[in-house]
C-alpha positions in Angstrom: 148.0 204.4 218.2 149.3 207.7 216.8 149.4 211.0 218.7 146.3 212.4 217.0 144.2 209.5 218.3 145.7 209.9 221.8 144.8 213.6 221.9 141.2 212.9 220.8 140.8 210.2 223.4 141.9 212.6 226.1 139.4 215.2 224.9 136.6 212.6 225.0 137.6 211.7 228.6 138.0 215.2 230.0 134.7 216.2 228.4 132.9 213.2 229.9 134.3 214.0 233.3 132.6 217.4 233.1 135.8 219.5 233.3 134.4 221.6 230.5 130.9 223.0 230.1 128.9 221.2 227.4 125.6 221.4 225.7 123.5 218.2 225.6 121.7 216.8 222.6 119.3 213.8 222.8 119.2 211.2 220.1 115.9 209.2 220.6 113.4 207.2 218.6 110.8 206.9 221.3 108.6 209.5 219.7 108.9 208.0 216.3 111.2 208.7 213.4 111.6 211.4 210.7 111.7 211.1 206.9 113.1 208.2 205.0 116.6 208.9 203.6 116.9 208.6 199.8 120.6 209.0 199.3 123.5 211.3 198.2 124.3 211.5 194.5 126.2 213.1 191.7 125.1 214.4 188.3 126.7 213.6 185.0 125.6 216.1 182.3 124.0 219.4 182.1 126.1 219.4 180.1 129.0 217.2 179.0 130.6 217.3 182.4 132.0 213.7 182.1 133.2 214.3 178.5 136.9 213.7 179.2 136.4 210.8 181.6 135.7 208.2 178.9 139.0 209.0 177.2 141.2 207.9 180.2 143.2 204.8 179.8 143.1 201.9 182.3 143.7 201.5 185.1 143.1 205.2 185.8 139.6 205.3 184.5 138.5 202.5 186.7 140.2 204.0 189.7 138.2 207.2 189.2 135.0 205.3 188.9 135.9 203.4 192.1 136.4 206.6 194.0 132.9 207.7 192.9 130.8 204.6 193.1 132.5 201.7 194.8 130.8 201.0 198.2 133.0 201.5 201.3 135.9 203.0 199.3 135.4 206.6 198.4 132.3 208.7 197.8 130.3 205.5 197.6 127.4 207.4 195.9 123.8 206.2 196.3 122.5 208.1 193.3 123.6 208.8 189.7 121.6 211.3 187.8 122.4 211.7 184.1 121.5 214.0 181.2 119.1 212.6 178.6 121.1 214.1 175.8 119.3 216.7 173.7 121.9 217.7 171.1 122.2 221.2 172.6 124.6 223.3 174.6 123.5 222.9 178.3 126.4 224.5 180.3 129.8 223.1 179.2 128.9 221.3 176.0 126.4 219.2 174.1 125.4 215.6 174.6 123.9 213.6 171.7 120.3 212.6 171.7 119.0 209.1 171.2 116.7 210.6 168.6 118.4 213.3 166.4 115.3 213.1 164.2 111.8 211.8 164.5 112.4 208.6 162.6 115.9 208.0 164.2 116.6 205.9 167.3 120.1 205.0 168.5 120.7 204.0 172.1 124.5 203.8 171.9 125.4 207.5 171.4 127.3 209.3 174.1 128.8 208.0 177.3 126.0 208.2 179.8 124.9 204.6 179.1 128.5 203.5 179.8 128.7 205.5 182.9 125.4 204.2 184.3 126.6 200.6 183.7 129.9 201.2 185.3 128.2 202.7 188.4 125.8 199.8 188.5 128.7 197.3 188.2 130.2 198.8 191.4 126.9 199.4 193.3 124.0 197.2 192.0 121.7 199.1 194.3 122.5 202.6 192.9 119.5 204.8 192.1 119.5 205.9 188.4 117.8 209.2 187.3 117.4 210.7 183.9 116.6 214.4 183.1 116.5 216.2 179.8 118.3 219.6 179.7 117.3 220.1 176.1 115.4 218.4 173.2 116.1 218.0 169.5 114.4 220.6 167.4 111.8 218.3 165.9 110.2 217.8 169.3 109.1 221.4 169.3 108.0 221.5 165.6 110.1 224.6 165.0 109.6 226.3 168.3 112.1 226.6 171.2 109.5 225.0 173.5 108.8 221.3 174.1 105.3 221.4 175.5 103.1 222.4 172.6 102.9 218.7 171.7 103.1 216.9 175.1 102.5 213.5 173.6 105.6 213.8 171.4 107.8 215.0 174.2 106.6 212.3 176.6 107.2 209.6 174.0 110.7 210.9 173.4 111.5 210.6 177.1 109.7 207.3 177.6 111.7 205.9 174.6 114.9 206.8 176.4 113.8 204.9 179.5 112.7 201.9 177.5 116.0 202.0 175.5 118.0 202.0 178.7 116.4 198.7 179.7 116.3 197.0 176.3 119.8 197.8 175.2 121.7 198.2 178.4 119.6 196.4 181.1 119.4 199.6 183.1 116.4 200.3 185.2 115.7 204.0 185.4 114.0 204.7 188.7 113.2 208.5 188.3 112.8 210.9 185.5 112.8 214.7 185.7 110.9 217.3 183.5 113.1 219.9 182.0 116.0 221.3 183.9 115.3 224.7 185.5 112.8 225.7 182.9 109.2 226.5 183.1 107.2 223.4 183.7 103.9 222.4 182.1 101.4 220.6 184.3 99.6 219.0 181.3 102.9 217.5 180.1 103.6 216.0 183.6 100.2 214.3 183.6 100.7 213.1 180.0 104.1 211.7 180.9 102.7 209.9 183.9 100.0 208.3 181.8 102.4 207.2 179.1 104.8 205.7 181.7 102.0 203.7 183.2 100.7 202.7 179.8 104.0 201.0 178.8 104.4 199.3 182.1 106.8 201.8 183.7 104.6 202.3 186.8 107.6 202.1 189.0 109.4 205.1 187.4 108.8 208.2 189.6 108.5 211.7 188.2 110.6 214.4 189.9 109.1 217.9 189.3 109.8 220.5 188.5 113.6 220.2 188.9 113.8 224.0 189.4 112.3 225.7 192.4 109.5 224.8 194.9 106.7 226.6 192.9 105.1 223.5 191.5 103.9 222.7 195.0 101.2 225.5 194.6 99.8 223.7 191.5 100.0 220.3 193.2 97.9 221.5 196.1 95.0 222.5 193.9 95.3 219.7 191.2 94.9 216.2 192.7 95.8 214.5 189.4 99.1 216.5 189.1 99.8 215.7 192.8 99.3 212.0 192.1 101.6 212.2 189.0 104.6 213.6 190.9 106.5 211.4 193.3 109.3 213.8 194.3 109.4 217.6 194.4 112.9 218.5 193.3 114.5 221.9 193.8 117.8 223.3 192.6 120.2 225.2 194.9 117.6 225.6 197.7 120.0 227.1 200.2 119.0 224.3 202.6 115.5 225.6 203.0 112.0 224.6 201.7 108.6 226.3 201.6 105.4 225.6 203.5 103.5 224.7 200.4 106.0 221.9 199.5 105.7 220.5 203.0 101.9 220.6 202.7 102.0 218.2 199.8 103.5 215.6 202.1 105.7 214.6 199.1 109.3 213.5 199.2 111.5 216.6 198.9 114.9 216.5 197.3 117.7 219.0 196.5 117.8 217.4 193.0 120.7 219.7 191.9 123.1 221.4 194.4 126.7 222.3 195.1 128.0 223.6 191.7 131.0 225.0 193.6 134.8 225.0 192.9 136.1 221.8 194.6 138.8 223.3 196.8 138.5 223.1 200.6 135.8 225.8 200.7 133.9 223.8 198.2 134.3 220.8 200.5 133.0 222.9 203.3 130.0 224.0 201.3 129.2 220.3 200.6 129.6 219.3 204.3 127.2 222.0 205.4 124.5 221.4 202.9 124.5 217.6 203.2 123.4 218.0 206.8 121.4 221.1 206.7 119.4 220.3 203.6 117.6 217.9 206.0 117.8 219.8 209.2 116.5 223.0 207.7 114.6 221.8 204.6 113.5 218.2 205.2 115.2 217.2 202.0 116.0 213.5 201.9 118.4 213.4 198.9 121.1 215.8 197.7 122.6 215.5 194.2 125.8 217.3 193.3 126.3 219.1 190.0 128.5 217.8 189.0 129.7 214.3 189.5 133.3 214.7 188.3 134.9 217.7 186.8 135.9 216.0 183.6 135.8 218.8 181.1 138.2 221.5 180.1 138.8 223.7 183.1 138.5 226.9 181.2 135.0 226.2 180.2 132.3 227.7 182.6 132.2 226.3 186.1 135.6 224.6 185.8 136.3 222.1 188.6 132.8 222.1 190.0 132.8 218.4 190.5 133.2 216.1 193.5 136.6 215.3 192.1 138.7 216.3 189.1 139.6 214.2 186.1 140.4 216.6 183.3 143.6 215.1 181.8 143.0 211.8 180.0 146.2 212.5 177.9 148.3 212.3 181.1 146.2 210.0 183.3 146.3 212.5 186.1 143.3 212.9 188.4 142.7 214.5 191.8 140.6 213.1 194.6 139.2 216.3 196.1 137.9 217.0 199.6 134.1 216.6 198.6 134.8 212.9 197.9 135.7 212.3 201.6 133.0 214.6 202.9 130.5 212.5 201.0 131.9 209.4 202.5 131.0 210.6 206.0 127.4 210.0 205.1 127.3 207.5 202.3 129.6 204.8 203.7 127.5 204.6 206.9 123.9 204.9 205.7 121.9 203.6 202.8 118.7 204.7 201.0 115.9 203.3 203.1 117.4 204.3 206.4 115.4 206.9 208.4 116.3 210.2 209.9 115.6 210.6 213.6 113.3 213.4 214.6 116.0 214.5 217.0 118.3 216.3 214.5 119.2 220.0 214.6 121.7 222.8 215.1 124.5 222.9 217.6 124.3 225.7 220.2 127.6 227.3 219.1 127.0 226.7 215.4 127.0 223.7 213.1 124.5 220.9 212.8 124.0 217.2 213.4 121.8 214.5 211.9 121.2 211.0 213.0 119.9 208.0 211.0 119.0 204.4 211.7 118.3 201.3 209.6 115.6 200.2 212.1 117.7 197.2 213.0 119.7 198.7 215.8 122.3 200.6 213.7 122.9 204.3 214.3 124.9 206.9 212.3 125.4 210.4 213.5 127.0 213.1 211.2 128.2 216.4 212.7 129.5 219.4 210.9 130.9 222.7 212.3 131.6 224.6 209.1 132.1 228.3 209.5 130.5 230.8 207.1 133.6 231.8 205.1 134.8 228.2 204.7 131.5 226.8 203.5 130.2 229.3 200.9 128.5 227.7 197.9 128.2 229.3 194.5 124.5 230.0 195.2 122.3 231.1 196.8 123.9 233.9 198.9 124.8 232.7 202.3 123.6 234.9 205.2 126.1 235.5 208.1 126.3 233.1 211.0 128.8 232.2 213.7 130.4 229.0 214.7 132.8 228.6 217.6 134.6 225.7 219.3 132.3 223.8 221.7 131.8 220.7 223.7 128.8 218.7 222.7 127.3 215.8 224.7 125.0 213.3 223.0 122.7 211.2 225.0 121.4 208.1 223.3 117.9 207.0 224.3 115.1 204.7 223.1 116.4 201.7 221.2 119.9 203.2 221.1 120.4 203.5 224.8 122.2 200.1 224.9 124.9 201.0 222.3 128.3 200.5 224.0 130.7 201.6 221.2 130.7 203.8 218.1 133.2 204.0 215.3 134.6 207.5 214.8 135.7 209.1 211.6 136.8 212.7 211.4 137.7 215.4 208.8 139.5 218.6 209.8 139.9 221.3 207.2 142.6 223.1 209.2 142.3 226.3 207.1 144.9 228.1 209.4 147.6 225.5 209.0 146.6 224.6 205.5 147.2 220.9 206.4 143.8 219.3 206.2 143.0 215.8 207.3 140.1 214.1 205.6 138.2 211.0 206.6 140.5 209.7 209.3 139.5 206.7 211.4 140.0 207.4 215.1 139.9 205.0 218.1 136.4 203.6 218.6 134.5 205.5 221.3 133.3 203.7 224.4 129.9 205.0 225.7 129.0 205.4 229.3 125.3 205.1 230.1 124.6 205.8 226.4 126.4 209.1 226.5 129.4 210.6 224.8 131.0 214.0 224.6 133.0 215.6 221.8 135.3 218.6 221.7 134.3 220.1 218.4 136.6 222.7 216.8 135.6 224.9 213.9 135.5 223.4 210.4 135.3 219.8 211.3 133.1 216.8 210.3 132.5 213.8 212.4 130.8 210.5 211.8 129.9 208.3 214.8 128.4 205.0 213.8 127.7 201.4 214.7 128.7 200.5 211.1 132.2 198.9 211.0 132.8 198.6 207.2 134.0 202.1 206.5 137.2 202.4 204.5 139.3 205.2 203.1 140.1 203.6 199.8 143.3 204.5 198.0 145.4 203.7 194.9 149.0 204.6 194.0 149.4 208.2 192.9 148.3 208.7 189.2 150.7 210.0 186.7 151.7 213.7 187.2 149.7 216.4 185.6 150.7 217.4 182.1 149.5 219.9 179.5 147.7 218.7 176.4 150.3 217.4 173.9 151.6 220.1 171.5 151.6 217.6 168.6 148.3 215.9 168.2 146.7 213.9 165.3 143.5 211.9 164.8 142.4 210.3 161.6 139.3 208.9 163.4 139.9 205.4 162.0 138.9 203.4 165.0 137.2 200.1 164.2 134.1 199.8 166.3 134.7 203.0 168.2 133.5 202.6 171.9 131.9 206.0 172.0 130.2 208.0 169.3 132.5 211.0 169.9 136.2 211.3 169.1 138.6 211.5 172.0 139.2 214.9 173.6 136.8 216.9 171.2 134.3 218.8 173.3 131.2 219.7 171.2 130.0 223.2 172.2 127.2 223.6 169.6 126.2 220.8 167.3 127.0 217.1 167.5 130.2 215.6 165.9 130.0 211.8 165.6 132.0 209.0 164.0 130.8 208.3 160.5 131.8 205.7 157.9 133.5 207.5 155.0 131.4 206.6 152.0 133.6 208.7 149.7 136.7 206.6 150.1 137.1 203.9 147.4 139.3 201.7 149.6 138.6 199.8 152.8 136.1 201.8 154.8 137.4 204.4 157.1 135.8 206.8 159.6 135.4 210.6 159.5 134.0 212.9 162.1 130.6 214.3 161.0 128.4 217.1 162.3 125.0 215.5 162.2 122.4 218.2 163.2 120.4 220.0 160.6 118.0 221.8 163.0 118.5 224.0 166.0 117.7 222.1 169.2 115.3 223.3 172.0 117.6 224.7 174.7 117.7 227.2 177.5 121.4 228.0 177.0 122.6 230.3 174.1 123.6 227.9 171.4 125.6 229.6 168.6 124.2 229.8 165.1 127.3 227.9 164.1 128.3 224.4 165.3 131.7 224.1 166.9 133.8 221.5 168.8 136.9 222.6 170.7 140.0 220.6 171.6 143.5 221.1 173.1 145.2 223.5 175.5 143.5 226.8 176.3 146.9 228.4 176.7 147.9 227.7 173.1 149.1 230.8 171.3 151.2 230.0 168.3 150.0 226.9 166.4 149.1 225.3 163.1 145.7 223.5 162.8 145.2 221.2 159.8 142.1 219.2 158.8 140.4 217.7 155.7 136.9 218.9 155.3 133.9 217.7 153.2 130.8 219.9 152.8 127.4 218.3 152.2 125.2 221.3 151.6 125.4 222.5 148.0 125.7 226.3 147.6 124.9 227.1 151.2 127.4 224.9 153.0 130.4 226.2 155.0 133.0 224.8 157.4 135.9 226.2 159.4 138.9 225.3 161.4 140.0 227.7 164.2 142.7 228.6 166.7 142.8 230.6 169.9 139.1 230.1 170.6 138.6 231.9 173.8 135.2 230.9 175.0 133.0 227.8 175.3 130.0 226.5 177.1 127.2 228.9 177.7 129.4 231.7 176.4 130.1 230.0 173.0 128.0 232.4 171.0 130.4 235.3 171.8 133.6 233.2 171.2 136.5 235.0 169.6 139.6 233.5 167.9 140.9 233.0 164.4 138.3 231.2 162.2 139.3 230.1 158.7 136.0 229.4 156.7 135.5 227.9 153.3 132.1 227.8 151.6 130.4 225.6 149.0 129.8 228.7 146.8 133.6 228.9 146.1 134.5 231.6 148.6 136.5 231.8 151.9 136.5 234.2 154.8 138.8 234.7 157.9 137.0 236.1 160.9 138.0 237.1 164.4 134.8 235.7 165.9 132.6 232.6 165.7 129.6 234.8 164.6 131.6 236.0 161.6 131.1 239.7 162.2 134.7 240.8 162.3 136.3 239.9 158.9 140.1 239.8 158.7 140.3 238.5 155.1 138.0 237.1 152.4 138.0 236.2 148.7 137.6 233.3 146.2 138.6 229.8 147.1 137.1 227.5 144.5 135.8 225.2 147.1 132.6 223.1 146.4 130.4 220.7 148.2 131.0 216.9 147.8 134.7 217.1 147.4 137.5 216.8 150.0 139.6 219.9 150.7 142.5 220.3 153.1 142.6 223.4 155.3 145.6 224.6 157.2 145.7 227.6 159.6 148.8 229.0 161.2 148.7 231.7 163.9 152.0 233.2 165.2 152.1 236.3 167.2 149.7 238.8 165.6 149.8 237.3 162.2 147.7 234.4 160.7 147.9 232.6 157.3 145.9 229.9 155.6 146.6 227.1 153.1 144.0 225.4 150.9 145.0 222.0 149.6 148.6 222.8 150.4 148.8 226.2 148.6 148.7 229.6 150.2 145.2 231.1 150.1 145.7 234.1 152.4 148.5 235.3 154.6 149.5 237.9 157.2 146.0 238.7 158.5 146.5 240.8 161.6 145.1 239.3 164.8 145.3 241.6 167.8 143.3 239.3 170.2 142.6 236.9 171.7 146.1 235.9 172.7 145.3 232.2 173.4 142.6 229.6 173.2 141.6 226.1 171.9 141.7 224.7 168.4 138.3 224.0 166.9 136.4 222.7 163.9 132.8 223.5 163.0 130.2 224.4 160.4 128.6 227.6 159.2 125.1 226.5 160.3 123.3 223.4 161.5 124.3 221.3 158.4 125.9 218.0 157.5 129.7 218.2 157.1 132.6 215.8 157.6 136.1 216.2 159.0 139.2 213.9 158.7 142.9 213.8 159.4 142.8 216.5 162.1 146.2 217.7 163.4 147.6 220.4 165.6 151.2 221.5 166.1 151.6 224.0 168.8 154.8 225.8 170.0 
């Protein structure tokens, strides 16, 4: 028994003897129970937030997955929500659709299928949810709106659910509407009818995956009300509205957190996991995002439950939200029920209690202070939390419980020496009562469940920057994923493609496959672009073979020092070396092509391979075409650093091969 455990034991004893004043809270099921608990989850997508995870080598990739999904090990998540890829920029990148075109179906693109299978492998009972953040352009018949033809949009979504089962043996249990966008009540009813028609009666619809406003429509439209199983809100600030409660539907925080995963982020997560139910009657909370596995300099860097952004080194970091999650997930399961006796502590903080109806009880307590639990949104109103003694009296079917397991996390912001998910000495109860001395910024779990475990692996390799010398000829036989390692598509979709122009044994290229702008709420650029590398790169040479497939109008580029991505990609700056199928070239200081540094004749044409090479050093840039100087000494005043990139002039077919970077 270590000193920490001895100290806590003394606190329990002195409090129980009444030497300190204490507020009393009753945990009782005599008057019935509260709402059924649906679980805690993570969200992969919205967009491309798990992009780098698939490129990790073993054993590190499996270790990361264990921390996320393995029961009684780490976060032990109950729910995995994934993006139904829509070919569009949806925060940090694009995810490929299963139907790029109306007559195209492919259920092996992207990595969400793989991720769902890995989650299911670890937890066969995990709840799977799909939600489209965007749609291919053909769904909207030329409009940036998916609801003018609801039958087409519904069929597109239903095909994804059917494909999940047919090709991957995955049962999708819920589907959302369109992330944070205006919903269409007719579409929701059409989707419900189509799901039922093809035998997917068990798939529930979450609506509207935005705010609570759909509740108003559900109250006056019985058919809409019957079509929706769960009202899902985003970033609700732990509160709901009376109209949502009036529907008597299940209420979820279907996207929440979205906060930098340092200790304040862990505090945000601790507070909302309890208070989403205490204040808002929400029975599930889903974190955006699951794992920060995208370049950190993209928008919302490190906004995941843990960080895994270096597949080239194997390094990953198990952040505090993983262990805060474990306080709930390792000691409850979907199907458990909240007690009615939950609430706020007298001196700040909150407590919830849940039971499986078979005699087990789990109590989770948090005392997070305001400044140490701020989420990215919405704004958090002031409140006070102070140290306190709290006595809990167990009544009803719990009165006979004699012992509870105790797990504690202490953020220790003053000492900067946090302690997460530590198992303490089991607590002996006297007459169904126990008292805790609760300091600020702590989380406790007290439970009859004895299977909790703080899983661990040997430390992963140390952190390292992206390699300064990098090459990829894309020649991977039977590539496991449709995207090449480490490339992060920001607009457009770049996929492995069999090189039909090579007379020898078949090889692969990387091909931009979209010919139409997708339906998206984010600001896709007019140009397609995929970034790669180290955002701190300044002086470097980028080389790539390119193949244009659009006669006269085609154009491609390679780039260096690209300074923006994600939702900001349209305004990205850098050094962009373009060649066009009309025999010209251009060098621009921005992706939009407005600031021209050099231009002239290149002789380039479609349907022929050309090698481009771009060198940027200091404030000067030069370019080679097929090994010969085409332009030199273009003056580049900014930006000073950024990623390497490839892309096309518009949504057009083009191929890339033998990509290489040499950075100083």
